[in-house]
Every structure is written in C-alpha cells, then in structure tokens.
C-alpha positions as CSV (number, residue, x, y, z in Angstrom):
1,X,34.9,37.2,-26.9
2,X,38.3,36.4,-28.2
3,X,38.1,32.8,-26.9
4,X,34.6,32.5,-28.1
5,X,35.7,33.4,-31.6
6,X,38.7,31.1,-31.4
7,X,36.7,28.0,-30.7
8,X,33.7,29.0,-32.8
9,X,31.0,29.1,-30.1
10,X,27.5,30.6,-30.6
11,X,26.1,33.0,-28.0
12,X,24.2,31.5,-25.1
13,X,22.3,33.1,-22.1
14,X,24.5,34.0,-19.1
15,X,22.8,33.1,-15.9
16,X,25.0,35.0,-13.4
17,X,24.0,37.7,-11.0
18,X,27.1,39.8,-11.9
19,X,26.7,39.6,-15.7
20,X,24.0,42.1,-16.9
21,X,21.7,40.6,-19.5
22,X,22.2,43.6,-21.8
23,X,26.0,43.4,-21.6
24,X,27.6,42.9,-25.0
25,X,29.7,40.2,-23.4
26,X,26.7,38.3,-21.9
27,X,26.4,35.9,-25.0
28,X,30.1,35.1,-24.9
29,X,30.1,34.4,-21.1
30,X,27.1,32.1,-21.6
31,X,28.8,30.3,-24.5
32,X,32.0,29.7,-22.5
33,X,30.0,28.5,-19.5
34,X,28.0,26.1,-21.7
35,X,31.2,24.7,-23.2
36,X,32.7,24.1,-19.8
37,X,35.6,26.4,-20.4
38,X,34.9,29.1,-17.8
39,X,32.5,28.7,-14.9
40,X,33.4,31.5,-12.5
41,X,34.1,31.2,-8.8
42,X,30.7,29.9,-7.9
43,X,27.8,31.2,-5.8
44,X,25.9,32.3,-8.9
45,X,28.7,34.7,-10.0
46,X,31.0,34.7,-12.9
47,X,33.6,37.1,-11.6
48,X,32.7,39.5,-14.3
49,X,35.3,42.3,-14.6
50,X,37.8,40.6,-12.3
51,X,41.4,39.9,-13.4
52,X,42.5,36.3,-13.9
53,X,45.1,35.0,-11.5
54,X,47.9,32.8,-12.7
55,X,46.1,29.8,-11.3
56,X,42.9,30.8,-13.1
57,X,44.9,31.1,-16.3
58,X,46.3,27.6,-15.9
59,X,42.9,26.1,-15.4
60,X,41.5,28.1,-18.4
61,X,44.4,26.8,-20.6
62,X,43.7,23.2,-19.5
63,X,40.0,23.4,-20.2
64,X,40.5,25.2,-23.5
65,X,43.1,22.6,-24.6
66,X,40.7,19.8,-23.7
67,X,37.8,21.4,-25.5
68,X,39.9,21.9,-28.7
69,X,40.9,18.2,-28.5
70,X,37.2,17.1,-28.2
71,X,36.1,19.5,-30.9
72,X,38.2,17.8,-33.6
73,X,36.7,14.3,-33.2
74,X,38.0,12.0,-35.9
75,X,38.7,8.3,-36.4
76,X,42.1,8.9,-35.0
77,X,41.2,11.2,-32.1
78,X,38.5,9.0,-30.7
79,X,41.2,6.5,-29.6
80,X,41.4,6.8,-25.8
81,X,38.2,8.8,-25.6
82,X,36.4,7.9,-22.3
83,X,32.7,7.7,-21.7
84,X,32.9,10.8,-19.5
85,X,34.7,12.7,-22.2
86,X,32.1,11.7,-24.7
87,X,29.4,12.9,-22.3
88,X,31.2,16.2,-21.8
89,X,31.7,16.7,-25.6
90,X,28.1,16.1,-26.3
91,X,26.9,18.3,-23.5
92,X,29.1,21.3,-24.3
93,X,28.5,21.0,-28.1
94,X,32.2,20.3,-28.9
95,X,30.8,17.7,-31.3
96,X,27.5,16.1,-32.3
97,X,26.4,12.6,-31.8
98,X,26.4,12.1,-35.6
99,X,30.0,13.3,-35.8
100,X,31.0,10.9,-33.1
101,X,29.3,7.9,-34.7
102,X,30.8,8.8,-38.0
103,X,34.3,8.8,-36.5
104,X,33.9,5.4,-34.9
105,X,32.4,4.0,-38.0
106,X,35.3,5.2,-40.1
107,X,37.7,3.6,-37.5
108,X,35.9,0.2,-37.8
109,X,36.0,0.4,-41.6
110,X,39.7,1.2,-41.6
111,X,40.8,-1.6,-39.3
112,X,38.3,-4.4,-39.4
113,X,38.1,-5.5,-43.1
114,X,40.9,-3.3,-44.4
115,X,44.4,-2.6,-43.1
116,X,45.1,-5.1,-40.3
117,X,41.8,-6.8,-41.0
118,X,41.1,-7.6,-37.3
119,X,37.8,-9.3,-38.2
120,X,36.1,-8.4,-34.9
121,X,32.7,-7.2,-36.4
122,X,30.0,-9.3,-38.0
123,X,27.3,-6.6,-38.6
124,X,27.2,-2.8,-38.3
125,X,23.9,-1.2,-37.2
126,X,22.4,0.4,-40.3
127,X,20.3,2.7,-38.1
128,X,23.2,4.0,-36.0
129,X,23.4,7.4,-37.8
130,X,19.6,7.9,-37.7
131,X,19.6,7.1,-34.0
132,X,22.5,9.6,-33.6
133,X,20.5,12.3,-35.4
134,X,17.5,11.7,-33.1
135,X,19.8,12.1,-30.1
136,X,21.2,15.3,-31.5
137,X,17.6,16.6,-31.8
138,X,17.0,15.7,-28.2
139,X,20.2,17.6,-27.2
140,X,19.4,20.7,-29.2
141,X,15.8,20.8,-27.8
142,X,17.2,21.1,-24.3
143,X,16.0,17.8,-23.0
144,X,18.1,16.4,-20.0
145,X,20.9,14.2,-21.1
146,X,20.5,10.5,-20.6
147,X,22.9,8.4,-18.6
148,X,24.6,7.0,-21.7
149,X,23.8,9.8,-24.2
150,X,25.3,8.8,-27.6
151,X,27.7,6.2,-26.0
152,X,28.6,3.8,-28.9
153,X,28.5,0.2,-27.8
154,X,29.7,-3.0,-29.5
155,X,27.7,-6.0,-28.5
156,X,28.7,-9.7,-28.7
157,X,26.5,-11.3,-31.4
158,X,25.0,-13.9,-29.0
159,X,22.9,-11.1,-27.5
160,X,19.5,-10.6,-29.2
161,X,18.8,-7.4,-31.2
162,X,15.5,-7.1,-33.0
163,X,16.7,-4.4,-35.5
164,X,19.6,-6.4,-36.9
165,X,20.7,-10.1,-37.2
166,X,21.9,-12.1,-34.2
167,X,24.1,-14.7,-35.8
168,X,25.6,-16.4,-32.8
169,X,28.8,-16.5,-34.9
170,X,27.3,-19.4,-36.9
171,X,26.4,-19.8,-40.6
172,X,23.2,-21.4,-39.4
173,X,21.9,-18.2,-37.8
174,X,23.5,-15.8,-40.4
175,X,20.2,-14.1,-41.3
176,X,18.2,-14.6,-38.2
177,X,16.6,-11.5,-36.7
178,X,15.0,-12.1,-33.2
179,X,11.5,-10.8,-32.4
180,X,12.7,-8.9,-29.4
181,X,15.8,-7.4,-27.8
182,X,17.7,-8.9,-24.9
183,X,17.1,-7.0,-21.7
184,X,20.7,-5.6,-21.7
185,X,20.0,-4.1,-25.2
186,X,16.8,-2.4,-24.0
187,X,18.6,-1.0,-21.0
188,X,21.4,0.4,-23.0
189,X,19.2,2.0,-25.6
190,X,16.7,3.4,-23.0
191,X,19.7,5.3,-21.5
192,X,20.8,6.8,-24.8
193,X,23.5,4.3,-25.9
194,X,23.8,3.4,-29.6
195,X,24.4,-0.2,-30.5
196,X,27.1,0.5,-33.1
197,X,27.9,-3.1,-34.1
198,X,27.6,-6.8,-33.3
199,X,30.9,-8.5,-32.7
200,X,32.4,-11.8,-33.8
201,X,32.6,-14.7,-31.5
202,X,33.2,-18.5,-31.3
203,X,30.0,-20.3,-32.5
204,X,27.3,-20.0,-29.9
205,X,30.0,-19.0,-27.3
206,X,30.9,-22.7,-27.2
207,X,34.8,-22.4,-27.5
208,X,37.6,-20.1,-26.6
209,X,39.7,-20.1,-29.8
210,X,38.4,-16.8,-31.2
211,X,37.3,-18.4,-34.4
212,X,33.7,-18.6,-35.8
213,X,32.3,-20.7,-38.7
214,X,30.6,-17.5,-40.0
215,X,33.5,-15.2,-40.3
216,X,36.7,-17.0,-39.3
217,X,39.4,-16.0,-36.8
218,X,39.7,-12.6,-35.1
219,X,43.2,-11.1,-35.0
220,X,45.0,-9.8,-32.0
221,X,45.9,-6.1,-32.6
222,X,49.2,-6.5,-30.7
223,X,50.3,-9.3,-33.0
224,X,48.1,-10.2,-36.0
225,X,49.3,-13.8,-35.9
226,X,48.1,-14.4,-32.4
227,X,44.7,-15.4,-30.9
228,X,42.3,-13.1,-29.1
229,X,40.8,-16.0,-27.2
230,X,37.1,-16.3,-26.7
231,X,34.4,-16.6,-26.8
232,X,33.9,-12.8,-26.5
233,X,36.9,-12.2,-28.7
234,X,35.3,-9.7,-31.0
235,X,34.1,-7.5,-28.1
236,X,37.6,-7.5,-26.6
237,X,39.2,-6.6,-30.0
238,X,36.7,-3.8,-30.4
239,X,37.9,-2.2,-27.2
240,X,41.6,-2.8,-27.8
241,X,41.3,-1.2,-31.2
242,X,38.9,1.4,-29.9
243,X,36.0,0.7,-32.1
244,X,33.9,2.0,-29.2
245,X,34.4,3.0,-25.6
246,X,32.2,0.2,-24.3
247,X,31.5,-3.4,-25.3
248,X,29.3,-6.1,-23.9
249,X,30.2,-9.8,-23.8
250,X,29.3,-12.9,-22.0
251,X,31.2,-15.3,-19.8
252,X,30.4,-18.9,-18.9
253,X,33.9,-20.4,-18.8
254,X,36.2,-17.4,-18.9
255,X,34.8,-15.9,-22.1
256,X,35.0,-12.3,-20.9
257,X,38.3,-12.5,-19.0
258,X,40.3,-14.7,-21.4
259,X,40.1,-12.3,-24.4
260,X,40.4,-9.3,-22.1
261,X,43.7,-10.6,-20.8
262,X,45.0,-11.6,-24.3
263,X,44.1,-8.1,-25.7
264,X,44.9,-6.0,-22.7
265,X,41.5,-4.5,-21.8
266,X,39.4,-4.3,-18.7
267,X,36.3,-6.5,-18.0
268,X,34.0,-7.3,-15.2
269,X,32.3,-10.7,-14.8
270,X,29.5,-9.8,-12.4
271,X,28.0,-11.9,-9.6
272,X,25.5,-14.4,-10.8
273,X,22.1,-12.7,-10.8
274,X,23.4,-9.1,-11.1
275,X,22.8,-8.8,-14.9
276,X,19.8,-10.2,-16.8
277,X,20.5,-13.1,-19.2
278,X,17.1,-12.7,-20.9
279,X,17.5,-12.8,-24.6
280,X,21.1,-14.1,-24.6
281,X,21.9,-17.5,-26.2
282,X,22.8,-19.7,-23.2
283,X,25.7,-22.1,-22.4
284,X,24.7,-22.9,-18.8
285,X,22.2,-20.7,-17.0
286,X,23.7,-21.2,-13.6
287,X,27.1,-20.0,-14.9
288,X,26.2,-17.5,-17.7
289,X,27.0,-13.9,-17.0
290,X,26.9,-10.8,-19.3
291,X,29.4,-8.1,-18.5
292,X,31.2,-4.9,-19.8
293,X,34.5,-4.5,-21.5
294,X,36.3,-1.2,-21.7
295,X,39.8,0.4,-21.8
296,X,39.6,1.6,-18.2
297,X,38.1,0.4,-14.9
298,X,35.9,3.6,-14.7
299,X,34.3,2.9,-18.1
300,X,33.8,-0.8,-17.3
301,X,32.1,0.3,-14.1
302,X,29.9,2.7,-16.0
303,X,29.0,-0.1,-18.3
304,X,28.0,-2.3,-15.4
305,X,25.8,0.5,-14.0
306,X,24.0,0.6,-17.3
307,X,23.1,-3.1,-17.4
308,X,22.8,-4.3,-13.8
309,X,19.7,-4.8,-11.8
310,X,16.5,-6.8,-11.4
311,X,14.6,-8.0,-14.5
312,X,11.3,-9.8,-14.1
313,X,12.1,-11.8,-17.2
314,X,15.1,-13.3,-15.4
315,X,14.1,-14.5,-11.9
316,X,17.8,-15.1,-11.0
317,X,18.2,-11.3,-10.9
318,X,16.0,-11.1,-7.9
319,X,19.1,-12.0,-6.0
320,X,20.5,-8.5,-6.8
321,X,17.6,-6.6,-5.1
322,X,19.2,-4.5,-2.3
323,X,22.7,-5.5,-3.3
324,X,23.6,-2.7,-5.8
325,X,25.1,0.5,-4.5
326,X,22.9,3.6,-4.7
327,X,25.8,5.7,-5.7
328,X,26.6,3.4,-8.6
329,X,29.6,1.2,-9.3
330,X,31.5,4.0,-11.2
331,X,31.8,6.0,-8.0
332,X,34.2,3.4,-6.7
333,X,36.6,3.8,-9.6
334,X,38.4,6.7,-8.2
335,X,42.0,5.5,-7.7
336,X,43.6,6.4,-4.5
337,X,45.5,4.2,-2.0
338,X,44.9,0.7,-0.6
339,X,46.0,1.3,2.9
340,X,44.9,-1.6,5.1
341,X,43.4,-3.6,2.2
342,X,44.5,-7.3,2.4
343,X,44.7,-9.3,-0.8
344,X,45.5,-13.0,-1.3
345,X,47.9,-13.5,-4.3
346,X,47.8,-16.9,-5.9
347,X,51.3,-18.0,-6.7
348,X,51.1,-21.7,-5.9
349,X,49.2,-24.0,-8.3
350,X,49.9,-22.0,-11.5
351,X,51.8,-24.8,-13.1
352,X,48.5,-26.8,-13.2
353,X,47.3,-24.3,-15.8
354,X,50.2,-24.7,-18.1
355,X,52.7,-21.9,-17.1
356,X,56.3,-22.3,-16.2
357,X,56.9,-21.4,-12.5
358,X,59.1,-18.5,-13.6
359,X,57.3,-17.6,-16.8
360,X,56.8,-14.0,-18.0
361,X,53.2,-13.7,-16.7
362,X,54.3,-14.9,-13.3
363,X,57.0,-12.2,-13.3
364,X,54.4,-9.6,-14.1
365,X,52.2,-10.9,-11.3
366,X,54.9,-10.5,-8.8
367,X,55.6,-7.0,-10.0
368,X,51.8,-6.3,-9.6
369,X,52.1,-7.5,-6.0
370,X,54.9,-5.0,-5.4
371,X,52.8,-2.2,-7.0
372,X,49.9,-3.1,-4.6
373,X,52.2,-3.0,-1.6
374,X,53.4,0.4,-2.7
375,X,49.8,1.6,-2.5
376,X,49.6,0.4,1.1
377,X,48.0,-2.9,0.4
378,X,48.9,-6.0,2.3
379,X,49.6,-8.9,-0.1
380,X,49.8,-12.5,1.1
381,X,50.9,-15.3,-1.2
382,X,48.6,-18.3,-1.2
383,X,48.1,-21.6,-3.1
384,X,44.8,-21.6,-5.0
385,X,42.1,-24.3,-4.7
386,X,43.0,-27.7,-6.1
387,X,42.2,-28.9,-9.6
388,X,39.6,-31.2,-8.0
389,X,37.6,-28.1,-6.9
390,X,38.2,-25.8,-9.9
391,X,38.1,-28.5,-12.6
392,X,35.1,-30.5,-11.4
393,X,32.7,-27.7,-10.4
394,X,31.7,-26.6,-14.0
395,X,28.2,-27.6,-15.1
396,X,28.4,-26.4,-18.7
397,X,28.4,-30.0,-20.2
398,X,25.3,-30.9,-18.2
399,X,23.2,-27.8,-18.5
400,X,23.9,-26.8,-22.2
401,X,21.2,-28.9,-24.0
402,X,18.5,-28.2,-21.4
403,X,19.1,-24.4,-21.5
404,X,19.5,-24.2,-25.3
405,X,16.2,-26.1,-25.7
406,X,14.4,-23.7,-23.4
407,X,15.9,-20.6,-25.2
408,X,15.0,-21.8,-28.6
409,X,11.5,-22.6,-27.6
410,X,11.0,-18.9,-26.7
411,X,12.3,-17.5,-29.9
412,X,9.3,-17.8,-32.2
413,X,8.8,-19.4,-35.6
414,X,11.7,-17.7,-37.4
415,X,14.5,-19.4,-35.4
416,X,16.5,-21.7,-37.6
417,X,16.3,-24.7,-35.3
418,X,14.0,-25.7,-32.5
419,X,16.2,-27.8,-30.2
420,X,19.8,-28.5,-29.2
421,X,19.7,-31.8,-31.1
422,X,18.6,-30.1,-34.3
423,X,21.4,-27.6,-33.8
424,X,23.9,-30.4,-33.2
425,X,22.7,-32.4,-36.2
426,X,23.0,-29.4,-38.5
427,X,26.8,-29.5,-38.2
428,X,26.9,-25.8,-39.0
429,X,29.4,-24.6,-36.4
430,X,33.2,-24.6,-36.1
431,X,35.2,-27.7,-35.3
432,X,36.1,-25.9,-32.0
433,X,32.5,-25.6,-30.9
434,X,32.0,-29.3,-32.0
435,X,34.5,-30.3,-29.3
436,X,32.1,-29.0,-26.7
437,X,28.9,-30.1,-28.4
438,X,30.1,-33.7,-28.8
439,X,30.2,-33.9,-25.0
440,X,27.0,-32.1,-24.4
441,X,24.8,-34.1,-26.8
442,X,25.4,-37.2,-24.7
443,X,23.6,-35.6,-21.7
444,X,19.8,-36.2,-21.4
445,X,18.4,-32.8,-20.5
446,X,15.3,-34.3,-19.0
447,X,17.2,-36.5,-16.5
448,X,19.5,-34.0,-14.8
449,X,17.9,-34.5,-11.4
450,X,19.1,-38.2,-11.6
451,X,22.4,-37.4,-13.3
452,X,25.1,-38.3,-10.7
453,X,27.8,-36.3,-12.5
454,X,25.7,-33.2,-12.6
455,X,24.8,-33.5,-8.9
456,X,28.4,-34.1,-8.0
457,X,29.5,-30.9,-9.8
458,X,26.9,-28.9,-8.1
459,X,28.1,-30.2,-4.7
460,X,31.7,-29.5,-5.6
461,X,30.6,-25.9,-6.6
462,X,29.3,-25.4,-3.1
463,X,32.6,-26.8,-1.7
464,X,34.5,-24.3,-3.9
465,X,32.4,-21.4,-2.7
466,X,32.9,-22.5,0.9
467,X,36.7,-22.9,0.4
468,X,36.9,-19.4,-1.1
469,X,34.8,-17.6,1.5
470,X,36.6,-19.5,4.3
471,X,40.0,-18.6,2.9
472,X,39.0,-14.9,2.6
473,X,37.5,-14.8,6.1
474,X,40.4,-16.5,7.8
475,X,42.9,-14.2,6.3
476,X,40.8,-11.0,6.2
477,X,41.1,-10.8,2.4
478,X,39.1,-8.1,0.5
479,X,39.9,-9.9,-2.7
480,X,42.0,-12.8,-4.2
481,X,44.3,-12.0,-7.1
482,X,45.7,-14.2,-9.9
483,X,46.4,-13.9,-13.6
484,X,43.4,-14.3,-15.9
485,X,45.7,-16.2,-18.2
486,X,49.1,-17.5,-16.9
487,X,50.4,-17.5,-20.5
488,X,50.6,-14.9,-23.2
489,X,48.4,-15.2,-26.3
490,X,49.3,-18.2,-28.5
491,X,49.2,-18.4,-32.3
492,X,45.7,-18.4,-34.0
493,X,44.2,-21.9,-34.0
494,X,46.3,-23.2,-31.0
495,X,44.6,-24.2,-27.8
496,X,45.4,-21.4,-25.3
497,X,47.2,-22.7,-22.3
498,X,47.5,-21.2,-18.8
499,X,43.8,-20.2,-18.4
500,X,43.0,-19.4,-14.7
501,X,39.5,-18.2,-15.3
502,X,37.3,-21.0,-13.7
503,X,37.3,-19.6,-10.2
504,X,34.8,-16.8,-10.8
505,X,32.3,-18.7,-13.0
506,X,32.3,-21.8,-10.9
507,X,31.5,-19.9,-7.7
508,X,29.3,-17.2,-9.2
509,X,31.5,-14.6,-7.5
510,X,32.5,-11.4,-9.3
511,X,35.9,-10.8,-10.8
512,X,37.5,-7.9,-12.6
513,X,40.4,-8.3,-15.0
514,X,42.8,-5.4,-15.6
515,X,46.0,-5.0,-17.5
516,X,49.2,-5.5,-15.5
517,X,51.8,-5.1,-18.2
518,X,53.5,-6.6,-21.3
519,X,56.0,-9.3,-22.0
520,X,57.8,-10.6,-25.1
521,X,56.2,-13.5,-26.9
522,X,58.4,-16.3,-28.4
523,X,58.4,-14.3,-31.7
524,X,59.4,-11.1,-30.0
525,X,56.2,-9.2,-30.0
526,X,55.0,-7.3,-26.9
527,X,51.9,-9.0,-25.6
528,X,49.6,-8.0,-22.7
529,X,48.7,-9.8,-19.6
530,X,46.0,-9.1,-17.0
531,X,45.7,-9.5,-13.2
532,X,42.2,-10.6,-12.0
533,X,40.7,-9.7,-8.6
534,X,38.0,-12.1,-7.3
535,X,35.6,-10.8,-4.6
536,X,32.6,-12.0,-2.5
537,X,29.2,-12.2,-4.0
538,X,27.8,-8.7,-4.9
539,X,31.0,-7.0,-3.8
540,X,31.7,-5.6,-7.3
541,X,32.2,-2.2,-5.6
542,X,35.1,-3.6,-3.6
543,X,37.0,-5.2,-6.4
544,X,36.4,-2.1,-8.6
545,X,37.9,0.1,-6.0
546,X,41.0,-2.2,-5.8
547,X,41.4,-2.5,-9.5
548,X,41.0,1.3,-10.0
549,X,43.6,2.1,-7.4
550,X,46.0,-0.4,-9.1
551,X,45.2,0.8,-12.6
552,X,45.5,4.5,-11.9
553,X,48.8,4.2,-10.0
554,X,50.5,2.0,-12.5
555,X,48.9,3.0,-15.9
556,X,50.0,-0.2,-17.4
557,X,47.8,-0.3,-20.5
558,X,49.3,0.8,-23.8
559,X,47.3,1.0,-27.0
560,X,48.2,-1.6,-29.7
561,X,50.5,-0.6,-32.5
562,X,47.8,0.1,-35.2
563,X,48.6,2.4,-38.1
564,X,47.2,5.9,-38.2
565,X,44.0,6.3,-40.3
566,X,44.8,8.5,-43.3
567,X,41.2,8.6,-44.5
568,X,39.8,10.1,-41.3
569,X,37.3,13.0,-42.0
C-alpha cells in the first residue's frame, strides 16, 4: 500500500489464488500488478505474505524506477521513448494517450518553427487529440489494446491522407486534400496509431537536397547549417529530434537511406512488393518503396510489421504472399551474436561515389567491420558492382511521367493538375526537382515498350540482381554491407556527394541503414554516418537480425545536441 500511495495508483481487482478478495490489501496488489510493478512468482500466485529476497527487491526497484520515468511524460522525457515503452505506459496507466500526444506536440512546437527551427513538419493533424481521447476511452473500457495503440507517427507528405492536406512539398498542392487514404495510412490507423503530422520533403520526392518549394530547407539537428538529404528528409529529422517514435517515408533513389544516414537514424527499405504503394505519389513504380524510420532497429521493425503485406489495390504486393514471417519482423530485432554469419563488406569502388579512400566514413566502416567480427561474424572485403551496373539500372527517368499520369488520373476532380505535363508546365516546384523533371519530360510515356534506353536499363537491372545473388551465393554471404553515404552531410543547398544508395532500389532487394558512429565535419561539428546491410529479396528478417546485433552491441547512436525544452508541461 505504501508503493501504491507513492505512485498514486487506484485500486484494481487482484486475480491471485493466494490473495483473498476481502483482504484490505487486495486493491493495492491488483493496482501494482496492473502497473507492471509486481507480478508475483507465477502459477496464479502473488506470493502474498512472503518476504522479498534481495533479488526481488532489485527487480522491484528497477520496475518502480521505470514506472516513475514513464509516469512523468513531458516534451523532454519522450526523447528516447520506444514503441514498447509507450505500449507499456498506456497499458499500465502510467500516462494517457492524450498526455503522450500533448508531450510530442509540445516538442514539435519547440523545435520545428521555434528554437533551432528544424522545419521538418508541413502540417499537424488537427484531429490528433480527439483521436487520442477516443483511444483513451477504448483503454478505460477494457477493450484489448491494438498493435500500435497510441503510437504517434510522422508521415512523409507524399502519402495521401483524407483528413488533412497532402502537399507533396509543392506550392501547387498546398491545399489539396485527397479523397482517400493511402493503404499504409489505413493500416496504421486501424492498428491504433495516430498520424501526428505530415513531414517536409523535396517536391514530389524528385530530389535529394532536403529543400521544398512549399517550405524551404530542412535543418540537420546535428549541425543546423548542414543538409538532411532527401527526399524523406522531414521524416528523418522527425526521428532524429524525436517528434515521434516512428515515421514513414518513401525511397526510389535512396530517399529513405540518404536522410537516415545524414541524421543518424534507422530505416528499412523493404523488398519491392512488401509494402503497398497505393495512394502514394509515384516516382517510378518498379522502384518505389515506402518504409519506416525510427531511432532503433526494433522500432523500425515494428513499423515494418504495421505496414507490410498484401493489398488488392497494389497487385505488386502479391509477391509478398507467403514471404512474411508469422512471428513478425520485430521478433528478429533481439541483439545477440553473429557467430557463423558471413558478410561482404564493400571497400573497393567507394571513390566512384565521391569519397576519399581514407575518408572519415571509410574509417567508421572499417571499425564497424571489426565490431561485427567481435560478435563472431565473418567479414570479407569485396569490390562492389561497377558503375555500369549501378548507374545504368535506374528507371526513374523513364517511368516517372507514365506513373504520375496514372496516379493523377485516379485522384478525382480536386487534384490540381491532371497529367505530368501539366505538372511540369506549372513550374511550381523547386529548382532541384526541375533538374529531374527536365529529363523526364522528354520521355514519351506511351512508347516505353519501344524505348531502347528503358529496355536497356531493365536488362541491366536483371544483370545487377544476378551479380548480387551470385556474389552472395559464391561467398555464402547473409548480407552485403557498405555506407549509405560515403561522405558526411554537406552544407544546405550543396549536392550531397558519396551516395551509395542505388544498390537496393535498383535490384528491389531490401536494405537496412543503421548508425555506425560520428566523425568531425570540415567545420568541426560531430556528424553521423550509417552502415547499410543489403539482403536477398524478402529476407528483411535476416538483415534486421544482423543490424540489431550490431546496434545493440555497439550502441553508436547519440541524440543530437538540441536544447532542453523549458516550456514542457
């Protein structure tokens, strides 16, 4: 009863065979059990009347400390809060969904357009608190918790949401509200997640500068003068600054992994066909992939579990039937050793992508290799595929106009333009997106079957897939590793050099990008870098296992140096 009073818990029924229902302590026992502070030895017993051992007392202290940390949820304390901790806090009553959403909202208000002005958010969800209240009602009524109960999510603003604008980062679409949600939005909300905000991005995901015509440049929380990359820059910043524990972005040419690497967060680009693209503004449908970003491999894996699977509205997802693990991807994010796991480490060929052979990212990569060896992994240095394979197997230029035309034709009468040509002619996009669109407007979308360049790129894609699978089979590799970016974040507005992201999108194979440390920039700031693990098609579980083991043993990620929030409730 002393502990119950200390943490302000209300009485709850005690369902233990050794706790009499009429005992004056029954309510306190039930309250401590519900809060997850004391659970007894098991077998339906609480151990009522037994003395605590030293070990029992240590466990009790640990649980009590964690509960008290969760019960004071504020804009400062949510930093580092995992999805599992959120679920526990909601389940035990340590905080309400409304309190949690309020804390994250305050954090966004303090950092995005005030203070460091990170500029990662385009629109907040005006219904977020009402949705949180409804979830609190569900919880208080005793309904079973959903898989993502009250998990706040920031979503790249290229993903359709019917309750708020989907701007695509462009002034042209500033006020456009789609008629329906993208499939990934429906799946998140059905499982109890709250779409907290829509994030800034390069216009129509057509560049990697981290600058939109609608809202301008996003800022890197590790150095406000440096780029976040793109095109999912706002989603990456939202995780780095902990606006939410989970974000969703898209990747056609590195747009998940580039900003993840430059801001030091985790992301998973899934196998083509694992996650529905329905309701997402396209770049090239045979390369487009939506995926999660998070501060840890476990939370990224949870995010993938929430959005993966077959969708009748996206026939390509039929490929995923029978390919997803019944136990879920998050079950593979359990750390541990890598005994007997063989990994190919790309060290040759990096200079092609703009890095000095002995640059700071390469030094971090070699340290990562040693860390993997210390876990029992077998690392073999290899030279990556040639530029003729990686650089010539992208089909974005060819597919863009065709796929944008199809998407716009499905959006109803309110969509601002009806075709790629109308979009191009409007000129209402950044000069960075224009670099891409100037190439893509020259392609006749109705003549792709006769387009020699397109057919050649598709053939080279197959060669790249074969080269990759053959290299892995010959050497017994479970994964191939390389830096997501072989250079640290450049200054805002500069073209980011050193990108090594094409391998995954041009094969359609999955990749996970995870922090591998920090190095000094030319101006002396400490900037993050990521290692990326590429796997075979639909082997997300394998690369999640490897990345989790590496992450948990090295604990490389450090939160950015943002000021404490003094206005926290």
